[in-house]
PDB file of N, CA, C and O in Angstrom:
ATOM      1  N   MET A   1       0.853  -1.189   0.000  1.00  0.00           N
ATOM      2  CA  MET A   1       0.000   0.000   0.000  1.00  0.00           C
ATOM      3  C   MET A   1       0.889   1.239   0.000  1.00  0.00           C
ATOM      4  O   MET A   1       1.870   1.310   0.740  1.00  0.00           O
ATOM      5  N   GLU A   2       0.548   2.185  -0.810  1.00  0.00           N
ATOM      6  CA  GLU A   2       1.313   3.428  -0.890  1.00  0.00           C
ATOM      7  C   GLU A   2       0.987   4.328   0.294  1.00  0.00           C
ATOM      8  O   GLU A   2      -0.130   4.325   0.811  1.00  0.00           O
ATOM      9  N   ALA A   3       1.980   5.092   0.708  1.00  0.00           N
ATOM     10  CA  ALA A   3       1.729   6.087   1.745  1.00  0.00           C
ATOM     11  C   ALA A   3       0.963   7.249   1.139  1.00  0.00           C
ATOM     12  O   ALA A   3       1.175   7.599  -0.022  1.00  0.00           O
ATOM     13  N   GLU A   4       0.086   7.840   1.910  1.00  0.00           N
ATOM     14  CA  GLU A   4      -0.669   8.994   1.427  1.00  0.00           C
ATOM     15  C   GLU A   4       0.300  10.131   1.134  1.00  0.00           C
ATOM     16  O   GLU A   4       1.281  10.306   1.858  1.00  0.00           O
ATOM     17  N   ASN A   5       0.044  10.897   0.097  1.00  0.00           N
ATOM     18  CA  ASN A   5       0.905  12.016  -0.272  1.00  0.00           C
ATOM     19  C   ASN A   5       0.072  13.285  -0.350  1.00  0.00           C
ATOM     20  O   ASN A   5      -1.148  13.252  -0.194  1.00  0.00           O
ATOM     21  N   ASN A   6       0.741  14.398  -0.591  1.00  0.00           N
ATOM     22  CA  ASN A   6       0.054  15.696  -0.660  1.00  0.00           C
ATOM     23  C   ASN A   6      -0.787  15.863  -1.906  1.00  0.00           C
ATOM     24  O   ASN A   6      -1.488  16.866  -2.036  1.00  0.00           O
ATOM     25  N   PHE A   7      -0.743  14.920  -2.824  1.00  0.00           N
ATOM     26  CA  PHE A   7      -1.419  15.074  -4.102  1.00  0.00           C
ATOM     27  C   PHE A   7      -2.664  14.210  -4.236  1.00  0.00           C
ATOM     28  O   PHE A   7      -3.285  14.199  -5.299  1.00  0.00           O
ATOM     29  N   THR A   8      -3.045  13.492  -3.196  1.00  0.00           N
ATOM     30  CA  THR A   8      -4.265  12.702  -3.285  1.00  0.00           C
ATOM     31  C   THR A   8      -5.457  13.632  -3.451  1.00  0.00           C
ATOM     32  O   THR A   8      -5.416  14.792  -3.043  1.00  0.00           O
ATOM     33  N   GLY A   9      -6.508  13.115  -4.050  1.00  0.00           N
ATOM     34  CA  GLY A   9      -7.719  13.896  -4.272  1.00  0.00           C
ATOM     35  C   GLY A   9      -8.043  13.978  -5.754  1.00  0.00           C
ATOM     36  O   GLY A   9      -7.468  13.259  -6.571  1.00  0.00           O
ATOM     37  N   MET A  10      -8.962  14.855  -6.084  1.00  0.00           N
ATOM     38  CA  MET A  10      -9.473  14.975  -7.448  1.00  0.00           C
ATOM     39  C   MET A  10      -8.710  16.046  -8.225  1.00  0.00           C
ATOM     40  O   MET A  10      -8.487  17.155  -7.739  1.00  0.00           O
ATOM     41  N   TRP A  11      -8.319  15.684  -9.441  1.00  0.00           N
ATOM     42  CA  TRP A  11      -7.655  16.588 -10.377  1.00  0.00           C
ATOM     43  C   TRP A  11      -8.505  16.656 -11.638  1.00  0.00           C
ATOM     44  O   TRP A  11      -8.938  15.623 -12.150  1.00  0.00           O
ATOM     45  N   VAL A  12      -8.749  17.873 -12.146  1.00  0.00           N
ATOM     46  CA  VAL A  12      -9.732  18.083 -13.214  1.00  0.00           C
ATOM     47  C   VAL A  12      -9.151  19.017 -14.273  1.00  0.00           C
ATOM     48  O   VAL A  12      -8.469  19.988 -13.946  1.00  0.00           O
ATOM     49  N   THR A  13      -9.427  18.716 -15.555  1.00  0.00           N
ATOM     50  CA  THR A  13      -9.042  19.647 -16.618  1.00  0.00           C
ATOM     51  C   THR A  13      -9.936  20.882 -16.532  1.00  0.00           C
ATOM     52  O   THR A  13     -11.016  20.835 -15.942  1.00  0.00           O
ATOM     53  N   ALA A  14      -9.484  21.978 -17.121  1.00  0.00           N
ATOM     54  CA  ALA A  14     -10.223  23.249 -17.028  1.00  0.00           C
ATOM     55  C   ALA A  14     -11.649  23.126 -17.545  1.00  0.00           C
ATOM     56  O   ALA A  14     -12.551  23.771 -17.009  1.00  0.00           O
ATOM     57  N   ASN A  15     -11.875  22.311 -18.576  1.00  0.00           N
ATOM     58  CA  ASN A  15     -13.220  22.160 -19.121  1.00  0.00           C
ATOM     59  C   ASN A  15     -14.035  21.078 -18.402  1.00  0.00           C
ATOM     60  O   ASN A  15     -15.201  20.855 -18.728  1.00  0.00           O
ATOM     61  N   GLY A  16     -13.418  20.413 -17.429  1.00  0.00           N
ATOM     62  CA  GLY A  16     -14.122  19.403 -16.636  1.00  0.00           C
ATOM     63  C   GLY A  16     -14.309  18.068 -17.333  1.00  0.00           C
ATOM     64  O   GLY A  16     -14.941  17.172 -16.774  1.00  0.00           O
ATOM     65  N   TYR A  17     -13.777  17.912 -18.536  1.00  0.00           N
ATOM     66  CA  TYR A  17     -13.993  16.685 -19.302  1.00  0.00           C
ATOM     67  C   TYR A  17     -13.270  15.480 -18.688  1.00  0.00           C
ATOM     68  O   TYR A  17     -13.805  14.371 -18.665  1.00  0.00           O
ATOM     69  N   ILE A  18     -12.053  15.711 -18.194  1.00  0.00           N
ATOM     70  CA  ILE A  18     -11.279  14.623 -17.585  1.00  0.00           C
ATOM     71  C   ILE A  18     -11.172  14.886 -16.093  1.00  0.00           C
ATOM     72  O   ILE A  18     -10.769  15.966 -15.661  1.00  0.00           O
ATOM     73  N   ARG A  19     -11.541  13.875 -15.316  1.00  0.00           N
ATOM     74  CA  ARG A  19     -11.478  13.947 -13.854  1.00  0.00           C
ATOM     75  C   ARG A  19     -10.668  12.744 -13.376  1.00  0.00           C
ATOM     76  O   ARG A  19     -11.042  11.594 -13.606  1.00  0.00           O
ATOM     77  N   GLN A  20      -9.564  13.029 -12.713  1.00  0.00           N
ATOM     78  CA  GLN A  20      -8.691  11.959 -12.260  1.00  0.00           C
ATOM     79  C   GLN A  20      -8.572  12.015 -10.741  1.00  0.00           C
ATOM     80  O   GLN A  20      -8.101  13.001 -10.174  1.00  0.00           O
ATOM     81  N   GLU A  21      -9.010  10.938 -10.097  1.00  0.00           N
ATOM     82  CA  GLU A  21      -8.916  10.878  -8.638  1.00  0.00           C
ATOM     83  C   GLU A  21      -7.708  10.034  -8.246  1.00  0.00           C
ATOM     84  O   GLU A  21      -7.596   8.867  -8.622  1.00  0.00           O
ATOM     85  N   LEU A  22      -6.809  10.650  -7.483  1.00  0.00           N
ATOM     86  CA  LEU A  22      -5.656   9.948  -6.932  1.00  0.00           C
ATOM     87  C   LEU A  22      -6.035   9.516  -5.523  1.00  0.00           C
ATOM     88  O   LEU A  22      -6.198  10.342  -4.625  1.00  0.00           O
ATOM     89  N   LEU A  23      -6.171   8.224  -5.349  1.00  0.00           N
ATOM     90  CA  LEU A  23      -6.634   7.668  -4.076  1.00  0.00           C
ATOM     91  C   LEU A  23      -5.470   7.449  -3.123  1.00  0.00           C
ATOM     92  O   LEU A  23      -4.346   7.219  -3.569  1.00  0.00           O
ATOM     93  N   PRO A  24      -5.716   7.518  -1.812  1.00  0.00           N
ATOM     94  CA  PRO A  24      -4.636   7.362  -0.830  1.00  0.00           C
ATOM     95  C   PRO A  24      -3.951   5.993  -0.849  1.00  0.00           C
ATOM     96  O   PRO A  24      -2.839   5.855  -0.341  1.00  0.00           O
ATOM     97  N   ASP A  25      -4.598   4.991  -1.426  1.00  0.00           N
ATOM     98  CA  ASP A  25      -4.004   3.647  -1.448  1.00  0.00           C
ATOM     99  C   ASP A  25      -3.098   3.406  -2.652  1.00  0.00           C
ATOM    100  O   ASP A  25      -2.683   2.272  -2.893  1.00  0.00           O
ATOM    101  N   GLY A  26      -2.781   4.470  -3.421  1.00  0.00           N
ATOM    102  CA  GLY A  26      -1.892   4.329  -4.569  1.00  0.00           C
ATOM    103  C   GLY A  26      -2.600   3.937  -5.858  1.00  0.00           C
ATOM    104  O   GLY A  26      -1.941   3.591  -6.838  1.00  0.00           O
ATOM    105  N   ARG A  27      -3.918   3.984  -5.877  1.00  0.00           N
ATOM    106  CA  ARG A  27      -4.708   3.700  -7.074  1.00  0.00           C
ATOM    107  C   ARG A  27      -5.254   5.011  -7.627  1.00  0.00           C
ATOM    108  O   ARG A  27      -5.373   5.997  -6.900  1.00  0.00           O
ATOM    109  N   TYR A  28      -5.585   5.017  -8.914  1.00  0.00           N
ATOM    110  CA  TYR A  28      -6.251   6.169  -9.512  1.00  0.00           C
ATOM    111  C   TYR A  28      -7.443   5.693 -10.317  1.00  0.00           C
ATOM    112  O   TYR A  28      -7.507   4.541 -10.746  1.00  0.00           O
ATOM    113  N   ASP A  29      -8.386   6.605 -10.514  1.00  0.00           N
ATOM    114  CA  ASP A  29      -9.589   6.332 -11.287  1.00  0.00           C
ATOM    115  C   ASP A  29      -9.877   7.572 -12.115  1.00  0.00           C
ATOM    116  O   ASP A  29     -10.087   8.656 -11.572  1.00  0.00           O
ATOM    117  N   GLU A  30      -9.886   7.406 -13.435  1.00  0.00           N
ATOM    118  CA  GLU A  30     -10.062   8.550 -14.325  1.00  0.00           C
ATOM    119  C   GLU A  30     -11.369   8.445 -15.091  1.00  0.00           C
ATOM    120  O   GLU A  30     -11.662   7.422 -15.710  1.00  0.00           O
ATOM    121  N   THR A  31     -12.152   9.517 -15.040  1.00  0.00           N
ATOM    122  CA  THR A  31     -13.399   9.644 -15.785  1.00  0.00           C
ATOM    123  C   THR A  31     -13.148  10.546 -16.980  1.00  0.00           C
ATOM    124  O   THR A  31     -12.491  11.580 -16.861  1.00  0.00           O
ATOM    125  N   ARG A  32     -13.675  10.150 -18.137  1.00  0.00           N
ATOM    126  CA  ARG A  32     -13.579  10.977 -19.349  1.00  0.00           C
ATOM    127  C   ARG A  32     -14.989  11.229 -19.844  1.00  0.00           C
ATOM    128  O   ARG A  32     -15.671  10.308 -20.293  1.00  0.00           O
ATOM    129  N   GLY A  33     -15.426  12.479 -19.763  1.00  0.00           N
ATOM    130  CA  GLY A  33     -16.799  12.808 -20.140  1.00  0.00           C
ATOM    131  C   GLY A  33     -17.763  12.060 -19.251  1.00  0.00           C
ATOM    132  O   GLY A  33     -17.716  12.197 -18.029  1.00  0.00           O
ATOM    133  N   THR A  34     -18.638  11.270 -19.846  1.00  0.00           N
ATOM    134  CA  THR A  34     -19.598  10.492 -19.062  1.00  0.00           C
ATOM    135  C   THR A  34     -19.120   9.059 -18.828  1.00  0.00           C
ATOM    136  O   THR A  34     -19.825   8.260 -18.212  1.00  0.00           O
ATOM    137  N   ARG A  35     -17.934   8.740 -19.316  1.00  0.00           N
ATOM    138  CA  ARG A  35     -17.387   7.386 -19.176  1.00  0.00           C
ATOM    139  C   ARG A  35     -16.611   7.255 -17.864  1.00  0.00           C
ATOM    140  O   ARG A  35     -15.435   7.609 -17.784  1.00  0.00           O
ATOM    141  N   LYS A  36     -17.287   6.744 -16.847  1.00  0.00           N
ATOM    142  CA  LYS A  36     -16.660   6.569 -15.535  1.00  0.00           C
ATOM    143  C   LYS A  36     -15.649   5.434 -15.600  1.00  0.00           C
ATOM    144  O   LYS A  36     -15.828   4.458 -16.330  1.00  0.00           O
ATOM    145  N   SER A  37     -14.590   5.582 -14.826  1.00  0.00           N
ATOM    146  CA  SER A  37     -13.513   4.585 -14.750  1.00  0.00           C
ATOM    147  C   SER A  37     -12.976   4.227 -16.140  1.00  0.00           C
ATOM    148  O   SER A  37     -12.715   3.062 -16.436  1.00  0.00           O
ATOM    149  N   ALA A  38     -12.817   5.250 -16.982  1.00  0.00           N
ATOM    150  CA  ALA A  38     -12.272   5.038 -18.324  1.00  0.00           C
ATOM    151  C   ALA A  38     -10.858   4.475 -18.242  1.00  0.00           C
ATOM    152  O   ALA A  38     -10.465   3.639 -19.055  1.00  0.00           O
ATOM    153  N   TYR A  39     -10.104   4.938 -17.261  1.00  0.00           N
ATOM    154  CA  TYR A  39      -8.757   4.440 -17.001  1.00  0.00           C
ATOM    155  C   TYR A  39      -8.609   4.255 -15.501  1.00  0.00           C
ATOM    156  O   TYR A  39      -8.989   5.122 -14.713  1.00  0.00           O
ATOM    157  N   THR A  40      -8.057   3.128 -15.123  1.00  0.00           N
ATOM    158  CA  THR A  40      -7.780   2.853 -13.712  1.00  0.00           C
ATOM    159  C   THR A  40      -6.419   2.183 -13.624  1.00  0.00           C
ATOM    160  O   THR A  40      -5.946   1.576 -14.585  1.00  0.00           O
ATOM    161  N   GLY A  41      -5.806   2.300 -12.472  1.00  0.00           N
ATOM    162  CA  GLY A  41      -4.509   1.665 -12.274  1.00  0.00           C
ATOM    163  C   GLY A  41      -3.879   2.137 -10.990  1.00  0.00           C
ATOM    164  O   GLY A  41      -4.555   2.603 -10.073  1.00  0.00           O
ATOM    165  N   ARG A  42      -2.578   2.008 -10.944  1.00  0.00           N
ATOM    166  CA  ARG A  42      -1.855   2.443  -9.750  1.00  0.00           C
ATOM    167  C   ARG A  42      -0.903   3.576 -10.119  1.00  0.00           C
ATOM    168  O   ARG A  42      -0.578   3.781 -11.289  1.00  0.00           O
ATOM    169  N   TYR A  43      -0.474   4.291  -9.117  1.00  0.00           N
ATOM    170  CA  TYR A  43       0.451   5.397  -9.335  1.00  0.00           C
ATOM    171  C   TYR A  43       1.424   5.485  -8.169  1.00  0.00           C
ATOM    172  O   TYR A  43       1.180   4.948  -7.089  1.00  0.00           O
ATOM    173  N   ARG A  44       2.527   6.171  -8.412  1.00  0.00           N
ATOM    174  CA  ARG A  44       3.493   6.459  -7.354  1.00  0.00           C
ATOM    175  C   ARG A  44       4.010   7.874  -7.565  1.00  0.00           C
ATOM    176  O   ARG A  44       4.352   8.263  -8.682  1.00  0.00           O
ATOM    177  N   VAL A  45       4.064   8.638  -6.482  1.00  0.00           N
ATOM    178  CA  VAL A  45       4.581  10.000  -6.525  1.00  0.00           C
ATOM    179  C   VAL A  45       5.960  10.008  -5.871  1.00  0.00           C
ATOM    180  O   VAL A  45       6.138   9.499  -4.765  1.00  0.00           O
ATOM    181  N   THR A  46       6.930  10.594  -6.569  1.00  0.00           N
ATOM    182  CA  THR A  46       8.268  10.812  -6.031  1.00  0.00           C
ATOM    183  C   THR A  46       8.583  12.284  -6.214  1.00  0.00           C
ATOM    184  O   THR A  46       8.790  12.747  -7.336  1.00  0.00           O
ATOM    185  N   GLY A  47       8.619  13.017  -5.118  1.00  0.00           N
ATOM    186  CA  GLY A  47       8.793  14.463  -5.217  1.00  0.00           C
ATOM    187  C   GLY A  47       7.601  15.066  -5.928  1.00  0.00           C
ATOM    188  O   GLY A  47       6.467  14.932  -5.468  1.00  0.00           O
ATOM    189  N   ASN A  48       7.848  15.730  -7.053  1.00  0.00           N
ATOM    190  CA  ASN A  48       6.773  16.311  -7.867  1.00  0.00           C
ATOM    191  C   ASN A  48       6.484  15.493  -9.121  1.00  0.00           C
ATOM    192  O   ASN A  48       5.738  15.934  -9.995  1.00  0.00           O
ATOM    193  N   TYR A  49       7.068  14.310  -9.211  1.00  0.00           N
ATOM    194  CA  TYR A  49       6.924  13.436 -10.376  1.00  0.00           C
ATOM    195  C   TYR A  49       5.918  12.335 -10.058  1.00  0.00           C
ATOM    196  O   TYR A  49       5.947  11.770  -8.964  1.00  0.00           O
ATOM    197  N   ILE A  50       5.019  12.021 -11.009  1.00  0.00           N
ATOM    198  CA  ILE A  50       4.058  10.936 -10.830  1.00  0.00           C
ATOM    199  C   ILE A  50       4.222   9.941 -11.973  1.00  0.00           C
ATOM    200  O   ILE A  50       4.344  10.319 -13.138  1.00  0.00           O
ATOM    201  N   MET A  51       4.221   8.672 -11.613  1.00  0.00           N
ATOM    202  CA  MET A  51       4.298   7.578 -12.586  1.00  0.00           C
ATOM    203  C   MET A  51       3.025   6.768 -12.467  1.00  0.00           C
ATOM    204  O   MET A  51       2.590   6.445 -11.361  1.00  0.00           O
ATOM    205  N   TYR A  52       2.416   6.432 -13.617  1.00  0.00           N
ATOM    206  CA  TYR A  52       1.175   5.664 -13.672  1.00  0.00           C
ATOM    207  C   TYR A  52       1.433   4.299 -14.314  1.00  0.00           C
ATOM    208  O   TYR A  52       2.205   4.188 -15.267  1.00  0.00           O
ATOM    209  N   TRP A  53       0.788   3.275 -13.788  1.00  0.00           N
ATOM    210  CA  TRP A  53       0.747   1.940 -14.381  1.00  0.00           C
ATOM    211  C   TRP A  53      -0.730   1.604 -14.547  1.00  0.00           C
ATOM    212  O   TRP A  53      -1.407   1.260 -13.578  1.00  0.00           O
ATOM    213  N   ASP A  54      -1.225   1.705 -15.769  1.00  0.00           N
ATOM    214  CA  ASP A  54      -2.637   1.482 -16.029  1.00  0.00           C
ATOM    215  C   ASP A  54      -2.951  -0.009 -16.006  1.00  0.00           C
ATOM    216  O   ASP A  54      -2.104  -0.835 -16.347  1.00  0.00           O
ATOM    217  N   ASP A  55      -4.170  -0.347 -15.604  1.00  0.00           N
ATOM    218  CA  ASP A  55      -4.599  -1.742 -15.545  1.00  0.00           C
ATOM    219  C   ASP A  55      -4.600  -2.413 -16.918  1.00  0.00           C
ATOM    220  O   ASP A  55      -4.574  -3.640 -17.003  1.00  0.00           O
ATOM    221  N   MET A  56      -4.630  -1.619 -17.994  1.00  0.00           N
ATOM    222  CA  MET A  56      -4.609  -2.189 -19.350  1.00  0.00           C
ATOM    223  C   MET A  56      -3.189  -2.444 -19.839  1.00  0.00           C
ATOM    224  O   MET A  56      -2.999  -2.977 -20.932  1.00  0.00           O
ATOM    225  N   GLY A  57      -2.182  -2.068 -19.036  1.00  0.00           N
ATOM    226  CA  GLY A  57      -0.808  -2.416 -19.366  1.00  0.00           C
ATOM    227  C   GLY A  57       0.093  -1.288 -19.837  1.00  0.00           C
ATOM    228  O   GLY A  57       1.288  -1.516 -20.025  1.00  0.00           O
ATOM    229  N   PHE A  58      -0.420  -0.091 -20.036  1.00  0.00           N
ATOM    230  CA  PHE A  58       0.463   0.987 -20.466  1.00  0.00           C
ATOM    231  C   PHE A  58       0.917   1.821 -19.277  1.00  0.00           C
ATOM    232  O   PHE A  58       0.316   1.783 -18.203  1.00  0.00           O
ATOM    233  N   THR A  59       1.981   2.566 -19.490  1.00  0.00           N
ATOM    234  CA  THR A  59       2.499   3.455 -18.451  1.00  0.00           C
ATOM    235  C   THR A  59       2.433   4.894 -18.945  1.00  0.00           C
ATOM    236  O   THR A  59       2.386   5.160 -20.146  1.00  0.00           O
ATOM    237  N   ALA A  60       2.430   5.807 -17.994  1.00  0.00           N
ATOM    238  CA  ALA A  60       2.422   7.236 -18.299  1.00  0.00           C
ATOM    239  C   ALA A  60       3.076   7.952 -17.126  1.00  0.00           C
ATOM    240  O   ALA A  60       3.306   7.359 -16.072  1.00  0.00           O
ATOM    241  N   ASP A  61       3.371   9.221 -17.319  1.00  0.00           N
ATOM    242  CA  ASP A  61       3.946   9.988 -16.220  1.00  0.00           C
ATOM    243  C   ASP A  61       3.472  11.428 -16.292  1.00  0.00           C
ATOM    244  O   ASP A  61       2.783  11.823 -17.233  1.00  0.00           O
ATOM    245  N   GLY A  62       3.847  12.199 -15.296  1.00  0.00           N
ATOM    246  CA  GLY A  62       3.464  13.599 -15.241  1.00  0.00           C
ATOM    247  C   GLY A  62       4.240  14.318 -14.162  1.00  0.00           C
ATOM    248  O   GLY A  62       5.054  13.716 -13.463  1.00  0.00           O
ATOM    249  N   SER A  63       3.986  15.609 -14.028  1.00  0.00           N
ATOM    250  CA  SER A  63       4.654  16.441 -13.036  1.00  0.00           C
ATOM    251  C   SER A  63       3.660  17.386 -12.383  1.00  0.00           C
ATOM    252  O   SER A  63       2.783  17.949 -13.039  1.00  0.00           O
ATOM    253  N   PHE A  64       3.817  17.544 -11.089  1.00  0.00           N
ATOM    254  CA  PHE A  64       3.032  18.527 -10.348  1.00  0.00           C
ATOM    255  C   PHE A  64       3.815  19.830 -10.346  1.00  0.00           C
ATOM    256  O   PHE A  64       5.012  19.844 -10.060  1.00  0.00           O
ATOM    257  N   ILE A  65       3.138  20.920 -10.666  1.00  0.00           N
ATOM    258  CA  ILE A  65       3.750  22.245 -10.705  1.00  0.00           C
ATOM    259  C   ILE A  65       3.086  23.099  -9.630  1.00  0.00           C
ATOM    260  O   ILE A  65       1.864  23.252  -9.618  1.00  0.00           O
ATOM    261  N   ASP A  66       3.879  23.645  -8.741  1.00  0.00           N
ATOM    262  CA  ASP A  66       3.385  24.536  -7.677  1.00  0.00           C
ATOM    263  C   ASP A  66       2.323  23.890  -6.796  1.00  0.00           C
ATOM    264  O   ASP A  66       1.591  24.603  -6.110  1.00  0.00           O
ATOM    265  N   GLY A  67       2.216  22.562  -6.793  1.00  0.00           N
ATOM    266  CA  GLY A  67       1.274  21.867  -5.923  1.00  0.00           C
ATOM    267  C   GLY A  67      -0.182  21.952  -6.334  1.00  0.00           C
ATOM    268  O   GLY A  67      -1.017  21.232  -5.785  1.00  0.00           O
ATOM    269  N   ASP A  68      -0.512  22.821  -7.296  1.00  0.00           N
ATOM    270  CA  ASP A  68      -1.913  23.011  -7.672  1.00  0.00           C
ATOM    271  C   ASP A  68      -2.225  22.672  -9.115  1.00  0.00           C
ATOM    272  O   ASP A  68      -3.387  22.737  -9.518  1.00  0.00           O
ATOM    273  N   THR A  69      -1.221  22.312  -9.909  1.00  0.00           N
ATOM    274  CA  THR A  69      -1.474  21.864 -11.273  1.00  0.00           C
ATOM    275  C   THR A  69      -0.699  20.577 -11.528  1.00  0.00           C
ATOM    276  O   THR A  69       0.392  20.372 -10.996  1.00  0.00           O
ATOM    277  N   LEU A  70      -1.284  19.722 -12.347  1.00  0.00           N
ATOM    278  CA  LEU A  70      -0.677  18.459 -12.747  1.00  0.00           C
ATOM    279  C   LEU A  70      -0.590  18.455 -14.267  1.00  0.00           C
ATOM    280  O   LEU A  70      -1.606  18.583 -14.950  1.00  0.00           O
ATOM    281  N   HIS A  71       0.615  18.308 -14.797  1.00  0.00           N
ATOM    282  CA  HIS A  71       0.836  18.218 -16.236  1.00  0.00           C
ATOM    283  C   HIS A  71       1.016  16.744 -16.562  1.00  0.00           C
ATOM    284  O   HIS A  71       1.983  16.115 -16.133  1.00  0.00           O
ATOM    285  N   HIS A  72       0.063  16.196 -17.334  1.00  0.00           N
ATOM    286  CA  HIS A  72       0.060  14.755 -17.609  1.00  0.00           C
ATOM    287  C   HIS A  72      -0.622  14.480 -18.947  1.00  0.00           C
ATOM    288  O   HIS A  72      -1.737  14.943 -19.187  1.00  0.00           O
ATOM    289  N   GLY A  73       0.046  13.731 -19.808  1.00  0.00           N
ATOM    290  CA  GLY A  73      -0.544  13.297 -21.071  1.00  0.00           C
ATOM    291  C   GLY A  73      -0.947  14.428 -21.998  1.00  0.00           C
ATOM    292  O   GLY A  73      -1.907  14.289 -22.756  1.00  0.00           O
ATOM    293  N   GLY A  74      -0.237  15.538 -21.956  1.00  0.00           N
ATOM    294  CA  GLY A  74      -0.583  16.675 -22.801  1.00  0.00           C
ATOM    295  C   GLY A  74      -1.701  17.540 -22.249  1.00  0.00           C
ATOM    296  O   GLY A  74      -2.139  18.479 -22.912  1.00  0.00           O
ATOM    297  N   TYR A  75      -2.164  17.239 -21.055  1.00  0.00           N
ATOM    298  CA  TYR A  75      -3.244  17.991 -20.408  1.00  0.00           C
ATOM    299  C   TYR A  75      -2.714  18.689 -19.157  1.00  0.00           C
ATOM    300  O   TYR A  75      -1.692  18.302 -18.590  1.00  0.00           O
ATOM    301  N   ILE A  76      -3.429  19.713 -18.752  1.00  0.00           N
ATOM    302  CA  ILE A  76      -3.160  20.363 -17.469  1.00  0.00           C
ATOM    303  C   ILE A  76      -4.383  20.141 -16.591  1.00  0.00           C
ATOM    304  O   ILE A  76      -5.508  20.485 -16.955  1.00  0.00           O
ATOM    305  N   PHE A  77      -4.133  19.558 -15.430  1.00  0.00           N
ATOM    306  CA  PHE A  77      -5.185  19.292 -14.451  1.00  0.00           C
ATOM    307  C   PHE A  77      -5.021  20.264 -13.291  1.00  0.00           C
ATOM    308  O   PHE A  77      -3.912  20.665 -12.940  1.00  0.00           O
ATOM    309  N   TYR A  78      -6.153  20.628 -12.711  1.00  0.00           N
ATOM    310  CA  TYR A  78      -6.164  21.528 -11.561  1.00  0.00           C
ATOM    311  C   TYR A  78      -6.762  20.793 -10.380  1.00  0.00           C
ATOM    312  O   TYR A  78      -7.708  20.016 -10.514  1.00  0.00           O
ATOM    313  N   ARG A  79      -6.182  21.062  -9.216  1.00  0.00           N
ATOM    314  CA  ARG A  79      -6.707  20.434  -8.007  1.00  0.00           C
ATOM    315  C   ARG A  79      -8.131  20.939  -7.774  1.00  0.00           C
ATOM    316  O   ARG A  79      -8.382  22.144  -7.771  1.00  0.00           O
ATOM    317  N   GLU A  80      -9.049  20.004  -7.579  1.00  0.00           N
ATOM    318  CA  GLU A  80     -10.428  20.388  -7.305  1.00  0.00           C
ATOM    319  C   GLU A  80     -10.560  20.706  -5.824  1.00  0.00           C
ATOM    320  O   GLU A  80     -10.174  19.913  -4.965  1.00  0.00           O
ATOM    321  N   ASN A  81     -11.104  21.867  -5.545  1.00  0.00           N
ATOM    322  CA  ASN A  81     -11.312  22.252  -4.150  1.00  0.00           C
ATOM    323  C   ASN A  81     -12.419  21.419  -3.545  1.00  0.00           C
ATOM    324  O   ASN A  81     -13.457  21.190  -4.165  1.00  0.00           O
ATOM    325  N   LYS A  82     -12.188  20.980  -2.347  1.00  0.00           N
ATOM    326  CA  LYS A  82     -13.232  20.238  -1.643  1.00  0.00           C
ATOM    327  C   LYS A  82     -14.247  21.243  -1.111  1.00  0.00           C
ATOM    328  O   LYS A  82     -13.862  22.302  -0.615  1.00  0.00           O
ATOM    329  N   PRO A  83     -15.524  20.931  -1.205  1.00  0.00           N
ATOM    330  CA  PRO A  83     -16.536  21.855  -0.681  1.00  0.00           C
ATOM    331  C   PRO A  83     -16.397  21.987   0.831  1.00  0.00           C
ATOM    332  O   PRO A  83     -16.089  21.022   1.531  1.00  0.00           O
ATOM    333  N   ALA A  84     -16.626  23.170   1.305  1.00  0.00           N
ATOM    334  CA  ALA A  84     -16.582  23.404   2.754  1.00  0.00           C
ATOM    335  C   ALA A  84     -17.722  22.649   3.419  1.00  0.00           C
ATOM    336  O   ALA A  84     -18.814  22.524   2.865  1.00  0.00           O
ATOM    337  N   THR A  85     -17.454  22.160   4.590  1.00  0.00           N
ATOM    338  CA  THR A  85     -18.518  21.458   5.315  1.00  0.00           C
ATOM    339  C   THR A  85     -19.432  22.481   5.971  1.00  0.00           C
ATOM    340  O   THR A  85     -18.989  23.546   6.401  1.00  0.00           O
ATOM    341  N   ALA A  86     -20.683  22.149   6.040  1.00  0.00           N
ATOM    342  CA  ALA A  86     -21.668  23.062   6.642  1.00  0.00           C
ATOM    343  C   ALA A  86     -21.471  23.089   8.154  1.00  0.00           C
ATOM    344  O   ALA A  86     -21.156  22.075   8.777  1.00  0.00           O
ATOM    345  N   THR A  87     -21.659  24.241   8.710  1.00  0.00           N
ATOM    346  CA  THR A  87     -21.572  24.399  10.151  1.00  0.00           C
ATOM    347  C   THR A  87     -22.972  24.431  10.716  1.00  0.00           C
ATOM    348  O   THR A  87     -23.829  25.179  10.246  1.00  0.00           O
ATOM    349  N   THR A  88     -23.196  23.621  11.718  1.00  0.00           N
ATOM    350  CA  THR A  88     -24.503  23.588  12.350  1.00  0.00           C
ATOM    351  C   THR A  88     -24.524  24.596  13.494  1.00  0.00           C
ATOM    352  O   THR A  88     -23.659  24.582  14.370  1.00  0.00           O
ATOM    353  N   ILE A  89     -25.518  25.461  13.469  1.00  0.00           N
ATOM    354  CA  ILE A  89     -25.673  26.454  14.540  1.00  0.00           C
ATOM    355  C   ILE A  89     -26.746  25.932  15.496  1.00  0.00           C
ATOM    356  O   ILE A  89     -27.855  25.582  15.092  1.00  0.00           O
ATOM    357  N   GLN A  90     -26.383  25.894  16.745  1.00  0.00           N
ATOM    358  CA  GLN A  90     -27.351  25.400  17.743  1.00  0.00           C
ATOM    359  C   GLN A  90     -27.822  26.513  18.637  1.00  0.00           C
ATOM    360  O   GLN A  90     -28.636  26.284  19.532  1.00  0.00           O
TER     361      GLN A  90
END
């Protein structure tokens, strides 16, 4: 099992077409348009470099820039902000 890193979470292209979730267990799940789990596999982050091993047998890589963008496969992904949790007033 991979150790959790600072890059886990959802990464999205500017137009929202590609959504790639980097899971804490070292797996990823990529949605393309309406096709959920279009690509799945494992990944490893070393510094700002990410290496992918897809379940279909191909490999890919990418780089994190400034912690908020991921350059991978000719695309630029942006970290998706998690919605703030609602505060209950009593």
